[in-house]
N, C-alpha and C positions, 0 to 999 in steps of 0.2 A: 504493500500500500504506500509506504514512504517512497519507494523507488518510482512508482507510477507518478506520484506528485512532483518529485524532483524532475522527472522527464517532462511533465506538463509545463513546469516553469522554464526548463531549459529550451524547449522547442515552442514556446508560446507564440512566436512570430509566425509560425506555420499554420496557426489557427485563425479563424475570424475573431474579431473582437467580441462580437455577439452574433447570435443567429436566432431566428424565430423558432419556437418550440412546436413541433408537429403534434397534431391531435393524438397520434398513436403513442407518442412518448408520454403525454399527460395522462392518458387513459388508465394505465396500471396504478397510478397514484390515487385513484378513487376506489381502490379495492377495500374490502372490509378488514377490520382488525384481525390479524392472523392468529389462529389457534396454535399452530405448530411453527417451529423455527426452521430456518434454512441454513445451509452451510455458509460460513463467512465468505468463502471465495465466490459463491453465487451472488450474495448481496453486494459484495464489492464490484462484481462485474456489472450489476445494475447501475451502481453509482457511476462507473466509468463510461457506460453507454448512454445513460439517461439523465444524469445530473451534471457531471463535469462539462460536457460540451455546451450546456445551455445555462451557464452561470452569467452573472451580470458583466463579467469581463474586465474588472478593474486591475487584474494582474497584467493584462495586455498593454503594451506601450501605446496602442492606439486608443485606449480608453481616456477620454478627456471630458466626459459629460458632467459628472457630479464630483463633489469633493471627496474622492475615495483614494486612499493610499494604495500602493502596489504590493506591500508586504515584501518579505525576504525569505530566503531559505533558512537563514539563522532563526528568524521568528517562528517559522514552521517547526523546526527541530525543537525549539524551546517549548512550544505548545505540547509536544509529545512528553517532555519531561514534566511539565505542569500537570498534564492529564494523568500521567502515571502516578505522580505524587498525590494528586487528588486532595490537595489541602484546602480547607475552608479558612479563608483569611478574615473571618469576622473578628477574630482576636486570639487571645491566649499566647503563652510564652513559646513561640516557635520561630525558627529562622526565616521562613517565608514572610512573616510580618516584618522582620528586620530588613529583608530585601526591599519591601515597599517603603520602609522608613528611610532607607538610603536614597531612594529616588526622591522622596520628599526633601531630603537635605540637598540633593543635586538641584532640584527645582528652586529651592530658596537661593542657592548660589547663582543660578542662571538668571533669575528675575530680580536679584539683589533685594530679596525679602529678609526680614530679621529672623533671628533664631527662634523667635516666638511664633513663627508661622507654622501652620499645619497643612497637610495635604492628604488627599484620599483618591484612590482609583474608583471610577464609576463607569457605566456603560459608554457614555459619550457626553459631549458638551450640552446637549439638551437637558440631561439630568443635572449636570454641574450648574447650569444657569438657574434651574429651579432651586437647587440647594442654596445658591447664593442669595436668591430672593428670600428664602426662609431664614437664612442667617441675618440678613439685613432687617427683616421684619422683627425678629426677636431682639436685635440690638435696639431698634427704634421703640418697640412697645414693651420690652421687658420679658423675662422668662415666664411670667404668668400667662402670657398669650398662649402658651402650649397647653395649659390646663383650662383656661376660661374661654379661649376662642376669640375671634374678632368681634363678636357681638358684645363683648364686655368692654370694648373700647369705643370712645366717641370719635377718636381721630380717624379721618378719612385719608388713607395713605395714597399717594400718587407716585408713579415712576416715570422715567423718561428714557427714550432710546431713539435711535435714528430711524427714519422711514425706510432705510435700506437694511436695517437689522434683520437677523434671522427670525422666522416666525416662532421659534421656540421661546423667545423672550415673552411674547404675548401668551404663549401656552403656560409659561411659568407663573404669570400673574393669575391665569385661570386656575391652575392646579393648587396654587397657594391660598386660594379663597379670596384674593383681593379683587379679582375680576379683570377682564381685558379692558373694560371701560376706564380703569384706573391707570392705564398705560398711555402716555402721551408719545405719539410717533412724530418726532420733530423732522421738518423738511431738511433736505440735503443741499449742499452747495454744488458748484459745477464739477468739483472733484469727487462728488458722491459721498462726502463726509457730512456728519451732522452739522447743521448750521448753528454755530455757537450763540449768535445774537438771538436767533429764534428760540433757542433753549432757555436763555436767560429771561426772555419775555414770558415764556410759558410758565416758568417757575414763579415769577413775580405775580402773574395772573392767578395762579392756583393759590398762592399764599393769601392774596387779597380776597379770594373767595372762601377762605377759611379752611382750605385743604392743607394737608401736610406732605410736602415733597420729601421722599426718604431714600430714593434709589436712582442712580444714573448708570445705565449700561452702555459703555462705549464699545465699539466694534473694531477689532484688529483683523481686517480681511473680510470685507462684506461678501455675502454669498453671491451677489450678482456680478460685481466687477473687481472685488479684491481691494476696495478702498480701506484706508486706515484712518479712523477719526483722530482729531487733534487731542491726544490723550492727556497732554500737559494742561491744556485749557479745561478739559473736563475735570481733571483733578482739582484745579483751582476753584472751579465752581462748586464741586462737591464739598471741598473743605470749607469754603466761605458760607455755604448753606447748611453745613452739618448733615450732609447726606452720605450714604454709602456709595462708593465708587467701584463699580464692577467692570471688568473687561471680558467681553465675549471674544476670546482669541482662538476659536475652534480650530482653525488651521494657522492663522497668521502669527499667533503668539510664539510659536517655535521658530519664527524668523529670527529670534534672539540668538540662535545658533550660527547665523550667517553674519559675518562682519559688515557686509554691504546692505543687509536688510535691517539689522538691529537698530541703526539710527532712526529709521522710520517709526520705530516703536517707542521712542522717547516719551516717558511719562507712565509707561506700563508698570514701572517699579514703584509707583506711588499708589497703585490700586489697593483697595481693601480685599479684593478677591479677583482671581483670574481663572477662567474656564478654558480648557483646550483639550485637543485629542492627539495622542501619540500615533494613532492609526491613520492620520492624514499625512502631513509633511514629515512626521517622524518615521514613516515607513514600517511601523509596527503592525502586526496582524490584528484584525478586528477581534474583540473591541478593547479599547484602551483609552477611555476618557479620564480626565483628571481635574480636580478642583484644588486650587491653592488659596488659602485664606491667611491674611496677614496676622491675625490674632487667634491663636489656638483656643483660648478661653472662650471667646465669642463664638467660635465654630462649634465647640462642644456644647455650649449653652443651647444651641438650636437643635441638637440631636441626641445627646447622651441621655440614656434612660435606664438607670440602675434598677435591676430586679434581682431577686434572690438567686435564680438559676444562672445569672451571669455575674455572680459575685467575684470580686478580685481579691487575690491573696498575695502575700509577700513572697511565698515560695510555691514551687510546683508549677504545673501546667496552667493553673489559673492566674499566674502572675503576668507581668509585662504590661501593666496598665499605663496609659490609656490604650484602648484597643481601637482598631480601625472602625468598628461599628459605633464608636462614640462620635464619629465625624460624619455620619451619613445614615440613611434609612435602612441600609442592607445589613443583615446579620449573616446571611449566607452569601459569601463572596468568593469568586474564583481567584486564581493566582495570576491576575493580569500583569502584575508587576514583573514576573519572571521574563516574559518575552520582551518587555520594555528594557529590563536590566541587561539581558543578553544583547539586544540591539545596540544599546549605548556602549556596553563594554567591548563588543566586537568591532564596531565601526568607529567609535569615538566621535566626539562632537565636531571635530574639524571636518571629517568626511560627511557627516550628516549635514553640516552647514553648507558644504560645497554642493550637495545634492539640491538643497533648497535654492541656492543661488542659481544653479543650472536651470531649474524650472522657470525662474524669472527671466533668465537669458533667452530661453526658448520662446517665452511669451513675447519678448521684444523682437526676436527674429520673425515670429509669426506676424507681428504688427508690421514689420518692414515688408514682408511678402504681400500682405493685404494692400499696403499703400502702393505697391508696384503694379497692381492690377486695377484698372479703372472700373471693372465690373463689380468690384468689392468695395464695401464701405465700413470703416471702423466706427463703432457706435459709442464707445466710452474710452476714457483714458486708461492706459495699461499701467496699473499701479504695482502689481506684483506678478502673479502667474496666471491671471484670468484675462482672456481676450474675447470681446464681444463685437461681432461684425455681422454683415449680411451681404447677400447677393442683391445688387440693385435691380429693381424691376418696378413696373407700374403696379403690379400686384405682389409687392415684396413679401408681405406677411405670409400669404398662402404659399408662394413659391419657396420661401425659406423653410416653412414647415415640411414641404415635400423634400427639400434637399436633406434636411436632418433625418427624416424617415428613411430616405434612400441610402444615406450614409450608414445608418444602423444596419439595414438589411444587406448592404454590400459587404459588411464585415471589415471594411477598411479602417473606419474610425467611428467613435461614438462621442460626439459632442451632445450638449443639451440645448435647451432654448430658455430664453428669458425675455423680458420686455424692458427696453431702455427708452425712456422719454416717449412712450407710446408706440415704439417700433419693436417688432419681434426680432430678436437677435439670435444668431448662432453663438452659443456660449461655449468656449473652449477653456477648460480648467486643467492645467498641466501639473500633475502631482507625482506621477510615476517616475521613479528613478531610472527606469528602462527607456523612457521616451527620449528621442533625439531629433535632430533637424530633419532626418529622412522622414520621420512621422509627420512633421509639420508640412513638409513638401507634399507628402501624399494626401494630406487633408486638403490643402489649397487646390491641388490638382483635381481632386475628386469633386470639390465644391464647384469649381469652374466647369468641369465636364457636365455635372448634373444640371447646374443652372443654365448652361447653354442649350442643353438638349431636352429640357423639360418645357413643354409648351403650356399654354393656358388651360388646355383641356385634356392633357395626357401627361403621364409620368415617364421619366426616362427609365430605361432598364438599369438595374443596379450595376455599378461598375464591377469588373472582374477583380477577384482577389489575386494579388501578386504576393505570395508568401515572401517574407524577408528573412534573412539569416542574421544572427547577431555576430 
C-alpha cells in the first residue's frame, strides 16, 4: 500500500489533475453495510481503481483551484507512524504532547510571540477562527459567560473584518451565538485590503449606538486575491479601542518563513491570536490547522473544564498539566503534530521558505504571461501567489465558466472561479511545491486554445492531455 502511494506521487504528472467520476464507479459505493469482511488486498484494489484516480487532485502540480497544499512523502510516512502509535493527544504525560508543545514554542519564535503564548492543533483555520472569537468573547465578558450565557449580559458585542475575508469569520460569529448580524464587513481599498478609515467610522458609529466593539479580524492572504491587510494599522486601532486583534492567516501567515514575504506581514507579531494551516503553504498532509494565542491564561479561560475523570496529578500518566484539551473543545485529538514536526525537521525553515517564495514567483511569471496576450485580462493585483484573470469576450462570464469547466475535464489544470468587481475570474492559486513554469505555460496555452475555439453556442473539445515527466 505504501509502495503504491509512493508510485502515485512519483508519477503524478502522468495522470490528469482531475477527471469526472463515471456512474459505474459511484454505483458500488451505494451498497448496503457488509455483513462479512473481504481480504485486505481486495479492498485495497478497490481503492486503487475506484478512489485514487478520482480524488480532488491537489497532489498534482496542475492543481491551482483552491487553497490546498500538495503534501510530501515525508508527511505521508509520518502519518503511518502516527496511525501506528494511535495516540490520543487530549492530554496526559506523554511524549506526543511534548512534540506538539515544541511546535508551539517554534511558532512563538516564528511570530515573535512571548513565552506566555499558547498554541493548539485543530482541524483547520475555520475552527481556529471560531476559537479565537470564543477567547475574545470570554476576555470581553468574563469567565461567567461560559456558565450564564449571552442572555445574562446586556452588552451587544460587534466584530469587524474585511468584505474580502473568508466566510468562516461570519460562521464563527454564528456558531459562537453572537450572530452574523453582529459582524461588520468593512469595504476594501483598491489593493483589496480592509479600508482603515471605513473601519474607524464603523467602530465610532457602533459605539454611538450603544454597541460594544470587541473583535477585529485582519486577513493575511485573502481567499480571492491573496491581499494582506495593513496589520500594523489594525493593531493600533484594536489597542486604542481595547479590542481583541485576531489575524486570519490561513495560508498567508506562514509567509513569515520567507524573507521576501515576511515584511509584508509586519504587525502580525502584535496580534492577540493568529489562525493558520500547516497543510497549505507548509506542505503538511491534511489536516493540520493551528491557533496561537498571545496569553495562555486567557486561552485557557475560554476552554478549560476541570472534571473528576480528567483530574491532574503531580506524578504518573495523569501529570503534565496543562493539557492540550485545556486550549480547545476537543478531548479526542489525533497526533497532527507529528507530520508537522517531521516536515519542519526534515526540510527546515529555509527550504520551506524558498518553496513559499517560489509560488509567489510563479504567480508573477503567470501575471507576465497574461499581460503578453491581449486576449487575456488581469482582474486584480498579484499580491502573493493568487492570480485572477479572464479571457476577454462580449460574453466573458459565460465563456470563462466554460473555459474553467473544460480545463477541469481536460485534466491539464484545475483553477477555480471567483468574482472580482462584478466580473467572473479564473482564479489560479499556486501552493504546490511541485508546480513550475511549465505548468503555468500549459495553463495559459490551454486557456487561449479553449477561449479561441469555444463559440457562443458550442463548447470546445477538451484539450488532449500531454503527460509531463519530472
